[in-house]
N, C-alpha and C positions, 0 to 999 in steps of 0.2 A: 294856600295856599298853597305840595308839594311836595300832594301830594306832596318839601319842607328840605325838615322834612331833618346835606346836609343837611369830620364834621363836627366834632365836639372839643371845645376849650373851656376849661373850667380855671378862672384866676382869681385867686385870693390874697391878694399882696398884703400881707398882714403887718409890715414894719415898714412900707414904702408907699409913696402915692400910688393909687391904682390908675393905670391908664383908661382911655375912653373905651377902649376895645373890649374891656371886660364886659361892661354893661350891654355893649353890642353884642357880644357872642352870646350871652344869656337869651337873647331874643331870637338870634339864629338858632341856637340849639333847640328851643321849644318850637320854632317852626318846623325844623328837621324832624324832629319826632312826631308833629303832628302831621306833617306831609307823608310820614310813613304810613298815617292810618287814614288821611284824606288828601286827595290829590289836589282839591283845590279849596281856598279858605274861605268857602260859603257852604249852605246848606242845600244847593241846588243838586238834583240827583241825576239819574241815569236816564236817557230818553230813547227814543227810537232809532235815533241815528249815531249818537256819539255818548261816550260815558264820561260822566264826572264823578267819581268813585266817591263813597262815604266811608264813615268810621268802619275799620274792620271788626267784626262782630265775632263772639266766641261763646260756646257753652262745652259744660263736660257732664257727666252723668252717672248714676249708678244703676243696675240692674232692679227694676221695679214692674212688676206686671199690671199694665194699666191699658186702656184702649188706645188704638193707634189715632194721631191727631186727626181730627175731623176734616180740615179743609185740604185735603189732599188735591182738590182740583186747583187750587193756588200754587204756583211754583216759587213758594219761598226760597227753593234751593238755588234759584237764579240769582238771589241777592247775596251780597258779601256778608257771611256769617249765618244766613238764612238757615241752611241745612242742621249746623249745629243748634239752633234754637229751636227748631222743630223736634229735632230728634231728643233734646231737653224736657220738650213738652210731653213728648212720647213716653218719657221715661219717669212722668208724674212729677216734673219741676215746673211750678208756676200755674196759670189757670189758662183754659182754653174757653174761648167764646165764640158767639155767633150773633153778636150784637150790629145792630145798623142804625143809621140815623139818614133822613133823607132832606135835602134843601135845594131847591131850584131844579128839581128834576135829577140830581146827581145823589147818588147813595154813597155812604163812608161805612165800612165795616170794621170792627174791632175783633181780632180773631185769637188773640193770646198775649199773655205777659208773662215774661220770666224776671227773675230778680235774684242777685246776689249781694255779697256785702257791699258793693260800691254803687251798684246801678241797676236800674230796671229797664226793660226793653219792652217795647209794644209792637205787635204784628197789626198793620193797618192797610185796608184796600180802599180804593176809590173807583167808581164808575169813571171811564175816562171822558174827555170833553165830548159833549154830545155833538159838537160842530166839526169833529174830526180835525181838529188843530194839529198841523205838523209842528214838531217842537224840538227842542235840542236839550232843554233842560224844563223842570217843573218843581214848584215848592208852594206851601200853604204861605199865605201871608202872615199868619199867626196861628201857632199851636201850642196847646199846653194842657197839663192837668192841673186841677184844683181838688183838694181834700175837703173832708166835711168842715174844717175850721175856715175855709176861705183862703188858705195859702195855696199859692199858683208856682208852678216850676214850667218853665219854658222847656219845649222839647227840641232836640237836635234829630235830624234825620233827612231821609230823601224819599223820593219817589221812582219808580221805574215802571216803564210799560211790560206787561207780561203777555206774551202773544197766545200763550196756551188758555188762558183765561179772558183776555181782552181786557182786562183791569189793571189798575195803576196799583203796585204794590209797594209798601214801604215798611222799614223798621224805623222806631224812633227811640231816644234813650233820654232818660231822665236821671240825676243822682237818686239813690235808694233812700228813701227815709222810712220804709216800712217798720213798723212796731206793733206786729201782730195784724189782725185784719183791719184793713181802712177801706172807706168808701172814696172814689174818686170820680169825676167828671172829666172827660176828654172831650176838649173843644176845639175846632178849628174854624178858621174865616178864610174865605176867598182862595181859589186855586189859581195860581199865576203860570202862565207858559211864556217860556222865551224861546228866542232863536239867536243864533249868532248872526251879528251884522259884520261883514267884512268890507273895512273901507280901504281901496287901493291906494298905496302911497306912490307919490311921483317919481321917487328916486330911492335909489340904495341908500340905506342909514350911514352917515359918516359923522365923524367926531366933531361936536360942536354946532351940529345943525340942529335947527328947530323945525319941525314938520308937523304942518296944519292937518287936522283929521277932518274938518267940518263937521264935528258932532258936539253938541252941548255938554254931554256928561264928560268927555274927554276931549277938550278942545285942541290941544297940541301935544306933541312929545318933543322932549329935550333930549338929543342923543349926548350923552357924558362921553362915551369911548367906544370905538370898534377896534378891537385887537386881533390880531392873527397870531395863533399859537398852536403848534402840535397838531396841524391839521383840523383846528378850529377857527371859527370867527365868532368872538365874544362881544355881543353887544349889550352894552349897559344905557338904559334910558330911563327918563323920568316922565311918568305920565301925569299930566297936569290935570288937576281936578279939584273942586271945592268941597266935594261929597266926604261925609266923616267915613262912610263904608265903602271906600273906593275899589276894594279887592272883590266885593260881592258879586260884580259882573264879569269877573274873570277877563280883564283886558290883556293883550298880548299881542305878538308879532306872529304871522305866518309867513314862512319862506315859501314861495312856489318857484319851483324848478323848470327848467326848460323842457323837462322830460313827462312834465304834467303832474308831478308829485306835490305835497305839501309836508311841510315839517315845522314843528314849534320847538324843536330842541329840547334841551334841559333848561328849565324856566325856575328861577328863585326871586322871590320877593324880598329886597333887603331893608334892614333897619333905615330909617331916614328921618333926619330931624324936622326937614321941613314939609311944604304940602305936597300933595300927590303922592304917587308910589313910585318907588325906586327898583326897577326890575332888571335883572341879568338874563339874557337868554343867550346859550352856547349851540351853535350850529356846526356840525361836522360836514364839509364840504370843502372843495379845492378852490384856489383863487380864480380858476376860469368859471367854475360854477358860480362863484359869489358875482362876478362880474356880470353872468348872464340871469342872474336870479331877479326875481319880483317880490315885494312884500306887500302883505296885506296887515291892516290894523284891525283886530276882532274883538269883539266885547258882545257879551249877552244883553238883549233889549226885550222888552216885553211884547208880545204879540197878540196875546188874549188873556182873559180871565174868567171864571166862573165866580160870579158874586154869590156866595153863599154862607150859611152858618151851621155846622154840625155838631151836636154834642150827643155823648154817649156816656151813661153812668155804669161804672162797674166796680167790682170789689176785688181788692188784691189781698193776698194773705202773705203777710211777711215773716212767717215762721219758719219756713225754708230759706228765706234770705238771711235769716241771722245765723245760719249754720255754714260752715265750709265743710267740703267732702275731704279734704285733708289739708293739715297745717302742719308743717314741719320746721324746725330750726335747723339751718344749714351749717355746719362746722366750717370753721375757717381753713383754708389749704394755703400753705405758705407759698408753694410754687405759683398757684393760680394769682394770688395777691402780688407777688413780685412782677409777673409777667404782665398784668393787666391793670393794676393800682385799684382793684375793686375787692371788697370783701363781701362774700355771700353772707345774706341775713336770713331768708326764709323763703319756703317754697309753700305757695297757697294755690288750691285747687278748688274753685267754685262752681257752682251750675252754669256760670257765664265764660270763664276763663282761666287760664293757668297763669301764675304770675311768679317771677323770680326776682325778690328784692335783693338789693345789694347797696352797700355804702361805697362811694368813691372818694378816694383820698384826692383833696382839692388843694393841699398843701404846694407852695411854691419847690419845696424840697421834691416833692414827687414830680413836678413839671421838668426837674432835671432828668429824671428817670424815663418820664414820657406818660402823657394821660392817652388812653387808647379808646378808638371808637373802631367798632366792629360792623362792617357792611353787611355781614351774613350771621344771622343769629338764628339757630336751630335748636330744637329739643329733639333727642331720639327717645321715642317711647316704644321700647320692647322691640327695637330693632328698626322701627320705622321712623321717619324723621319729619317733622312739621316745622313750618317757616313761623319765626317770630320777629317783633318789633322791639326797638328801644322805645319806653313811655316815660313821661314824668307824671307822677301822680300828686296831688296837693293844690293848694289855692294859691301859691306865692314862693317866691324863691328860698324864703326861710324855712316852708313846710313841705319842699318837693321832696318825693321819694323818688329813686332811680329803679325802674323795674325793666325786666325783659318780659314781654307779654305774648301770649300764646292763644291762637284759638284750639279749643280742645279738640282732639280727633272724634268726629262722631261714631268712628268704629269703635272706639274703646268704651267699655261699659264698667270696668272694675279697676280701682285705683289700689285697691289692697295689696296686690303682689306685682304691682308694674316695676319695671326698672327704668330710670330716667337719666338722661345724660345731657348736659349742656354742651353745644358746639359753638364755638366762636371763631369766625374766619374771617379773611380780607381786612386785616388791621390796619386803621391809618393813625400813626403815632403823632402826636403834638407835644413838643419840647420847648422849654426855653431854660438856659442856663446862662446867667449871667457873669460866671466865674471862666467863660472863656469866650472864643468866636468874636475877638473885637478887632476892629482895623481902623486905622486912622485915614480920615478923608483930608486930603492936601488942598487946601486953599480954594473952597468951591468958588466957581463962577458961572456966567452964563453960557459958556461952552461945556459940553457934556465930557464928564470923565469917568473912567472905569477902574473897577476893583473886584478881583474874583477871590472867593473865599469857599474852602472845603468845609462843608457843613455836615457831619455824619461821615457817609461815604458818597457825598454829592458836591458838585462843583456850581456854586451859585454866583452869578454874574451882577453886580451891582452897577447901576448907572446914576451919577448924581451931577446936577447943575442947579445954578440959582434962577429962579423966576421972579424978579423983583426981590423983595426981601425973604421970599420964601425958598427953603430948600426942598427941592424935588428929589426923592430916591426912588429908582426903579429897580426891581428885583425879579430875576427868571432864571430857571435852569432847563438845560436840555434834557435831563434824565426823567423819563415818564413816571420812575418810581417817587420823585420828589414833588410833593402835592403843594409846594408853595410858600410862600412867606405870608403870616396872618397879620403880622405887626411887628414891624422893626423897632429899635430905640437908639437913641443917641445919648453919649455921654459929654457933656458940654461943661468945660471946666471943673468935672469931677461931679455934676448933677445930672440925673436922669431926665431926658426930655421924650416926650411920645409925640407922634404924629397926630395931625387931623383925622378923626376917625374915617376910615375908608373901608366899609364893609365889603367883603368878597363873596359871601355866602359859603355854605357848607360844600358845594360841589366846584369851588373856585379853581382856576387853571389860568394859564396865560402870565404875562407881566402884571406883577404888582405895583401900583404907582401911588406914592405916599407923598404928603406934603408938611413940612415943618414950617410952621407960619412965623413970621417975624424973628427970625433965628439970627442971633449974634455970631456971625462967623468970623470975628477977629479972635475967639477962644478956639481952644483945641477941640476938635469934633472927632468922636470916636463911634463908628457904627457898630452895632450889634444885631443880629439876625432877629433877635427877639423870639415870638413865638413863630415857629415853623412846623411843618407837616409833612410826613413821609410814609410810603408803604412799607411794611416791615412783616414779611410772611413768617418770620422767626416766631411772632408773637400768636400765631394760630395756637387754639388750646381747645381740649375737650376735656370735661371734668364729671364724673359721675355723681349724680345727687341721689338717687336711691337706687342700690342693686338689688336685683331679683333674690328674693329669699331662698335659700337651698334647702 
């Protein structure tokens, strides 16, 4: 869930031991990209009161004369990506339906299916809860499609309340395996309604504190650290639970100010080897506001359910799914590759989205130049810009394909003579260079010692001291353009040594605290900033993909 999200480090140490941080950041990168598309890591959808967004949907289309989509009374435009999907249906992509199933007095409707080469999306409606339950989120307990051979695929999606029609509307997604026409059964069980429970905490979080929540699902919070940095308070805490899918119910802190406002800050779920969830939240407020603040612990709890079982038979045509509207190999651009470390591969436009695939240089040599993450990704289409996101396609690290993914503008109807330009802005650079930036640590002991280093154009302060047999290294910079140390490293008697994994998340800030366990301090110790990140506006870049034909 974060909505992820971060922010990108790629480490492939080919001729040296790989630090634990490498595996950790792979998880963070996936989380960051997922949260760009999905604010929370569960399938719970938008409610009458509060938004829990779902995957960003997209579509594109050509001009074909077909009747306008029949279900105009249902406001699909209010769902993320719904406008593009209905536009695609109106242009002849996919199938339109008016199918219904009734169970326990509640009607499910299937209104349309659109597919491309990667996925298929279904438009689903439900009558609201007849008891009029007030809810913050809602989901089916189970929802899937099954083909004629009996093979089933679970659907991912969400429902939200549409005031115009008084119904619950949803967009559900599955991998597309259509090969020609296929018969399917859409089946769903039990509609579950949730509300946020808010448990007041008796004190302001403090480092090392354990806070009891008096809840069975999340009995207590272990506060690992509370830091003050650059106008922010950064709270890292472990939500104790024995449940396997602990993030599903969206546990988090809520800050309540003395002005009556509430704030969830910036939230990141971090990789964690132990039980429970490791969460970091960053709140922007003054020290005075912090001392006067109150905190609640919030999570979703079930308040009602409709016990029902709905089934709808439908036929989907995969002929159009096997087609793409435009597929073009993109030529390498030396300047683009030098600045970004990325080699453009292919532009693909389908009835559901626009994808720009690229290769990322993941070598350690490239890390000396810098791996670049862009916070702002746009595509200019004939002078108009649309927002995009980074995404990973594939089912594992060895099969991942890096893409920039865009919702196709519903106002565009013909790609045959369009000009396209990729715009990348707000770059955060990650570097690591073992050939420089070394400083010797002089006889560490329990007393704190300090050393300052110039990294790129930024001054970074390192604090080091012994905690028992462990060496603790803290790093920070006052420059707002320096985004922090991701993982330092030591050279001990000529050998590379890495600290215990201490994930910071893609949006990390403040003081980085790392621990080198059971270190032999009788040897010569040299410290290197290792992987560090900074903002570099000089790496903003725009590159034409397709220029208008003259």
